[in-house]
C-alpha positions as YAML, in Angstrom:
chain: A
units: angstrom
residues:
- id: 1
  name: UNK
  ca: [114.47, 89.35, 146.54]
- id: 2
  name: UNK
  ca: [111.27, 90.37, 148.19]
- id: 3
  name: UNK
  ca: [108.23, 90.88, 146.10]
- id: 4
  name: UNK
  ca: [108.10, 94.31, 147.02]
- id: 5
  name: UNK
  ca: [111.30, 95.28, 145.34]
- id: 6
  name: UNK
  ca: [110.68, 93.81, 142.09]
- id: 7
  name: UNK
  ca: [107.59, 95.92, 142.40]
- id: 8
  name: UNK
  ca: [110.01, 99.19, 142.37]
- id: 9
  name: UNK
  ca: [111.84, 97.83, 138.85]
- id: 10
  name: UNK
  ca: [108.67, 97.82, 136.97]
- id: 11
  name: UNK
  ca: [106.55, 102.24, 136.26]
- id: 12
  name: UNK
  ca: [103.49, 102.66, 138.06]
- id: 13
  name: UNK
  ca: [100.53, 102.78, 136.06]
- id: 14
  name: UNK
  ca: [99.32, 105.38, 137.89]
- id: 15
  name: UNK
  ca: [102.75, 107.48, 137.37]
- id: 16
  name: UNK
  ca: [103.94, 106.15, 134.24]
- id: 17
  name: UNK
  ca: [107.60, 106.41, 135.04]
- id: 18
  name: UNK
  ca: [110.05, 104.07, 137.13]
- id: 19
  name: UNK
  ca: [110.51, 105.84, 141.24]
- id: 20
  name: UNK
  ca: [113.91, 103.55, 141.30]
- id: 21
  name: UNK
  ca: [115.57, 105.04, 137.82]
- id: 22
  name: UNK
  ca: [114.80, 108.79, 139.31]
- id: 23
  name: UNK
  ca: [118.02, 110.22, 138.79]
- id: 24
  name: UNK
  ca: [120.13, 112.87, 141.58]
- id: 25
  name: UNK
  ca: [118.30, 116.17, 140.21]
- id: 26
  name: UNK
  ca: [115.66, 114.42, 139.88]
- id: 27
  name: UNK
  ca: [115.30, 112.87, 136.11]
- id: 28
  name: UNK
  ca: [112.79, 110.84, 136.10]
- id: 29
  name: UNK
  ca: [112.69, 107.59, 133.32]
- id: 30
  name: UNK
  ca: [109.49, 107.20, 131.79]
- id: 31
  name: UNK
  ca: [107.74, 104.26, 129.86]
- id: 32
  name: UNK
  ca: [108.41, 104.44, 125.96]
- id: 33
  name: UNK
  ca: [104.53, 103.54, 125.42]
- id: 34
  name: UNK
  ca: [103.63, 106.75, 128.71]
- id: 35
  name: UNK
  ca: [105.36, 108.77, 126.36]
- id: 36
  name: UNK
  ca: [102.90, 107.90, 123.44]
- id: 37
  name: UNK
  ca: [100.27, 108.22, 125.18]
- id: 38
  name: UNK
  ca: [101.53, 111.58, 126.01]
- id: 39
  name: UNK
  ca: [102.08, 112.94, 122.71]
- id: 40
  name: UNK
  ca: [98.62, 111.10, 121.56]
- id: 41
  name: UNK
  ca: [96.65, 113.31, 124.56]
- id: 42
  name: UNK
  ca: [98.72, 116.60, 123.68]
- id: 43
  name: UNK
  ca: [97.67, 116.53, 119.89]
- id: 44
  name: UNK
  ca: [94.52, 115.83, 120.95]
- id: 45
  name: UNK
  ca: [93.97, 119.01, 122.50]
- id: 46
  name: UNK
  ca: [95.00, 120.61, 119.48]
- id: 47
  name: UNK
  ca: [91.91, 119.07, 117.56]
- id: 48
  name: UNK
  ca: [89.63, 121.35, 119.18]
- id: 49
  name: UNK
  ca: [91.25, 124.43, 118.03]
- id: 50
  name: UNK
  ca: [89.60, 123.97, 114.70]
- id: 51
  name: UNK
  ca: [93.00, 125.48, 112.69]
- id: 52
  name: UNK
  ca: [94.52, 122.61, 112.33]
- id: 53
  name: UNK
  ca: [93.82, 119.44, 109.72]
- id: 54
  name: UNK
  ca: [94.85, 116.03, 109.54]
- id: 55
  name: UNK
  ca: [97.90, 114.14, 108.04]
- id: 56
  name: UNK
  ca: [100.31, 112.19, 107.59]
- id: 57
  name: UNK
  ca: [104.03, 112.96, 108.70]
- id: 58
  name: UNK
  ca: [106.53, 110.79, 107.61]
- id: 59
  name: UNK
  ca: [109.30, 110.21, 110.17]
- id: 60
  name: UNK
  ca: [111.42, 107.47, 108.24]
- id: 61
  name: UNK
  ca: [113.80, 108.57, 105.36]
- id: 62
  name: UNK
  ca: [113.62, 108.93, 102.41]
- id: 63
  name: UNK
  ca: [110.02, 110.63, 103.33]
- id: 64
  name: UNK
  ca: [111.01, 111.92, 106.87]
- id: 65
  name: UNK
  ca: [109.49, 115.29, 107.70]
- id: 66
  name: UNK
  ca: [106.88, 115.14, 104.42]
- id: 67
  name: UNK
  ca: [103.15, 115.73, 105.72]
- id: 68
  name: UNK
  ca: [101.16, 114.34, 103.52]
- id: 69
  name: UNK
  ca: [97.62, 115.87, 104.24]
- id: 70
  name: UNK
  ca: [94.31, 113.71, 104.49]
- id: 71
  name: UNK
  ca: [91.11, 114.18, 102.59]
- id: 72
  name: UNK
  ca: [87.70, 113.37, 103.99]
- id: 73
  name: UNK
  ca: [87.27, 110.94, 102.28]
- id: 74
  name: UNK
  ca: [89.21, 107.71, 101.05]
- id: 75
  name: UNK
  ca: [93.46, 108.34, 100.92]
- id: 76
  name: UNK
  ca: [95.33, 105.11, 99.72]
- id: 77
  name: UNK
  ca: [98.59, 105.22, 100.65]
- id: 78
  name: UNK
  ca: [101.19, 102.80, 98.78]
- id: 79
  name: UNK
  ca: [104.20, 103.20, 95.77]
- id: 80
  name: UNK
  ca: [101.25, 103.76, 93.11]
- id: 81
  name: UNK
  ca: [101.53, 107.07, 91.19]
- id: 82
  name: UNK
  ca: [97.91, 107.71, 91.19]
- id: 83
  name: UNK
  ca: [97.64, 107.43, 95.03]
- id: 84
  name: UNK
  ca: [97.02, 109.92, 97.59]
- id: 85
  name: UNK
  ca: [99.73, 109.36, 99.45]
- id: 86
  name: UNK
  ca: [103.03, 108.11, 97.11]
- id: 87
  name: UNK
  ca: [105.83, 106.76, 98.60]
- id: 88
  name: UNK
  ca: [109.23, 105.01, 97.40]
- id: 89
  name: UNK
  ca: [109.30, 101.71, 99.50]
- id: 90
  name: UNK
  ca: [110.27, 98.97, 97.63]
- id: 91
  name: UNK
  ca: [108.37, 96.55, 101.01]
- id: 92
  name: UNK
  ca: [105.19, 98.83, 100.40]
- id: 93
  name: UNK
  ca: [102.98, 97.42, 98.20]
- id: 94
  name: UNK
  ca: [101.03, 99.78, 94.92]
- id: 95
  name: UNK
  ca: [97.93, 100.14, 96.78]
- id: 96
  name: UNK
  ca: [98.99, 99.21, 100.55]
- id: 97
  name: UNK
  ca: [96.46, 100.92, 102.35]
- id: 98
  name: UNK
  ca: [93.75, 102.99, 103.18]
- id: 99
  name: UNK
  ca: [93.10, 105.81, 105.51]
- id: 100
  name: UNK
  ca: [89.12, 106.80, 105.56]
- id: 101
  name: UNK
  ca: [87.23, 109.53, 107.38]
- id: 102
  name: UNK
  ca: [83.60, 107.54, 108.03]
- id: 103
  name: UNK
  ca: [80.83, 109.33, 110.44]
- id: 104
  name: UNK
  ca: [83.06, 111.33, 111.98]
- id: 105
  name: UNK
  ca: [86.09, 108.78, 112.67]
- id: 106
  name: UNK
  ca: [89.16, 107.91, 110.91]
- id: 107
  name: UNK
  ca: [90.21, 104.12, 110.31]
- id: 108
  name: UNK
  ca: [92.81, 102.62, 108.81]
- id: 109
  name: UNK
  ca: [92.35, 98.97, 106.58]
- id: 110
  name: UNK
  ca: [95.51, 97.27, 105.34]
- id: 111
  name: UNK
  ca: [94.74, 96.40, 101.59]
- id: 112
  name: UNK
  ca: [95.60, 92.95, 101.36]
- id: 113
  name: UNK
  ca: [99.66, 94.48, 100.77]
- id: 114
  name: UNK
  ca: [102.49, 91.73, 101.11]
- id: 115
  name: UNK
  ca: [103.86, 92.75, 104.48]
- id: 116
  name: UNK
  ca: [101.33, 93.91, 106.08]
- id: 117
  name: UNK
  ca: [100.05, 97.51, 107.86]
- id: 118
  name: UNK
  ca: [101.27, 97.86, 111.36]
- id: 119
  name: UNK
  ca: [99.42, 100.83, 113.82]
- id: 120
  name: UNK
  ca: [101.52, 101.00, 117.02]
- id: 121
  name: UNK
  ca: [103.25, 98.20, 116.51]
- id: 122
  name: UNK
  ca: [100.35, 95.69, 115.82]
- id: 123
  name: UNK
  ca: [99.78, 93.79, 112.52]
- id: 124
  name: UNK
  ca: [96.33, 95.27, 111.55]
- id: 125
  name: UNK
  ca: [93.53, 94.05, 109.22]
- id: 126
  name: UNK
  ca: [91.40, 97.21, 109.80]
- id: 127
  name: UNK
  ca: [90.78, 99.56, 113.20]
- id: 128
  name: UNK
  ca: [89.91, 103.31, 114.88]
- id: 129
  name: UNK
  ca: [92.86, 106.26, 113.98]
- id: 130
  name: UNK
  ca: [93.45, 108.27, 116.94]
- id: 131
  name: UNK
  ca: [96.13, 111.27, 116.97]
- id: 132
  name: UNK
  ca: [99.33, 109.89, 117.73]
- id: 133
  name: UNK
  ca: [99.14, 106.71, 116.22]
- id: 134
  name: UNK
  ca: [102.10, 105.67, 114.42]
- id: 135
  name: UNK
  ca: [100.96, 103.43, 111.31]
- id: 136
  name: UNK
  ca: [103.56, 101.64, 109.69]
- id: 137
  name: UNK
  ca: [104.05, 100.39, 105.44]
- id: 138
  name: UNK
  ca: [106.91, 98.50, 104.50]
- id: 139
  name: UNK
  ca: [109.80, 100.19, 105.84]
- id: 140
  name: UNK
  ca: [107.88, 104.10, 106.60]
- id: 141
  name: UNK
  ca: [106.81, 105.26, 109.42]
- id: 142
  name: UNK
  ca: [104.63, 107.75, 109.31]
- id: 143
  name: UNK
  ca: [102.45, 109.93, 112.33]
- id: 144
  name: UNK
  ca: [98.88, 110.37, 112.17]
- id: 145
  name: UNK
  ca: [98.64, 113.81, 113.47]
- id: 146
  name: UNK
  ca: [97.62, 117.68, 113.03]
- id: 147
  name: UNK
  ca: [99.90, 120.62, 111.07]
- id: 148
  name: UNK
  ca: [98.32, 124.30, 110.99]
- id: 149
  name: UNK
  ca: [96.33, 124.71, 107.23]
- id: 150
  name: UNK
  ca: [98.21, 127.76, 107.06]
- id: 151
  name: UNK
  ca: [101.11, 125.39, 105.79]
- id: 152
  name: UNK
  ca: [99.19, 123.89, 102.99]
- id: 153
  name: UNK
  ca: [98.20, 127.71, 101.91]
- id: 154
  name: UNK
  ca: [101.60, 128.91, 102.15]
- id: 155
  name: UNK
  ca: [102.76, 126.32, 99.99]
- id: 156
  name: UNK
  ca: [99.69, 126.61, 97.13]
- id: 157
  name: UNK
  ca: [100.62, 130.32, 97.20]
- id: 158
  name: UNK
  ca: [104.43, 129.65, 96.91]
- id: 159
  name: UNK
  ca: [103.41, 127.24, 93.66]
- id: 160
  name: UNK
  ca: [101.23, 129.51, 91.95]
- id: 161
  name: UNK
  ca: [103.80, 132.46, 92.36]
- id: 162
  name: UNK
  ca: [106.45, 129.96, 90.68]
- id: 163
  name: UNK
  ca: [103.66, 129.28, 87.93]
- id: 164
  name: UNK
  ca: [103.35, 133.10, 87.50]
- id: 165
  name: UNK
  ca: [107.08, 134.40, 87.30]
- id: 166
  name: UNK
  ca: [107.28, 130.96, 84.72]
- id: 167
  name: UNK
  ca: [104.67, 132.49, 82.58]
- id: 168
  name: UNK
  ca: [105.80, 135.75, 82.17]
- id: 169
  name: UNK
  ca: [109.44, 134.82, 81.57]
- id: 170
  name: UNK
  ca: [108.42, 132.61, 78.66]
- id: 171
  name: UNK
  ca: [106.17, 135.81, 77.54]
- id: 172
  name: UNK
  ca: [108.90, 138.38, 78.02]
- id: 173
  name: UNK
  ca: [110.82, 135.38, 75.87]
- id: 174
  name: UNK
  ca: [108.19, 135.25, 73.14]
- id: 175
  name: UNK
  ca: [108.23, 138.63, 72.86]
- id: 176
  name: UNK
  ca: [111.84, 140.12, 72.83]
- id: 177
  name: UNK
  ca: [111.42, 137.28, 70.25]
- id: 178
  name: UNK
  ca: [108.93, 138.73, 67.86]
- id: 179
  name: UNK
  ca: [110.82, 141.92, 67.93]
- id: 180
  name: UNK
  ca: [113.58, 140.72, 66.75]
- id: 181
  name: UNK
  ca: [112.27, 138.95, 63.77]
- id: 182
  name: UNK
  ca: [110.22, 142.03, 63.02]
- id: 183
  name: UNK
  ca: [113.33, 144.90, 63.17]
- id: 184
  name: UNK
  ca: [116.01, 142.57, 61.46]
...
């Protein structure tokens, strides 16, 4: 086997896909790292429009699909109830990691957790984050991304409306109770 044949089996770093794996209709097989880079580049483009806010999007059960909005400042991730991002994961420490926004950059810091913090498959102590990075805390994985600011506003409005409905319901029950007591 010549060296030329073996080089065809490796993805071309400029293209990101393997030509020898192209299907009959031209389907290309991309390297998973290249796919992650393309996703990160697309997410980075979204940052510029000003309508998005940074979040950790859980990608594993039991939190899959949950978006945790990040504050500009300090955000602690772990099992502890007072954390910015509270997860139910026995492999996570009570204060496992911290995501911080400082001097225009997002950084993650492992807080001396037993199992460590992993970013894009690499165990870290501290690292600057880029949108599209995958963060693992215990068995829970997050995608560091941007989400629509509108989603958070709609959730807050729904919560306020439920509080209003509940308050009105309690007031109605009390009023009926007082009227029954007065007229019976």
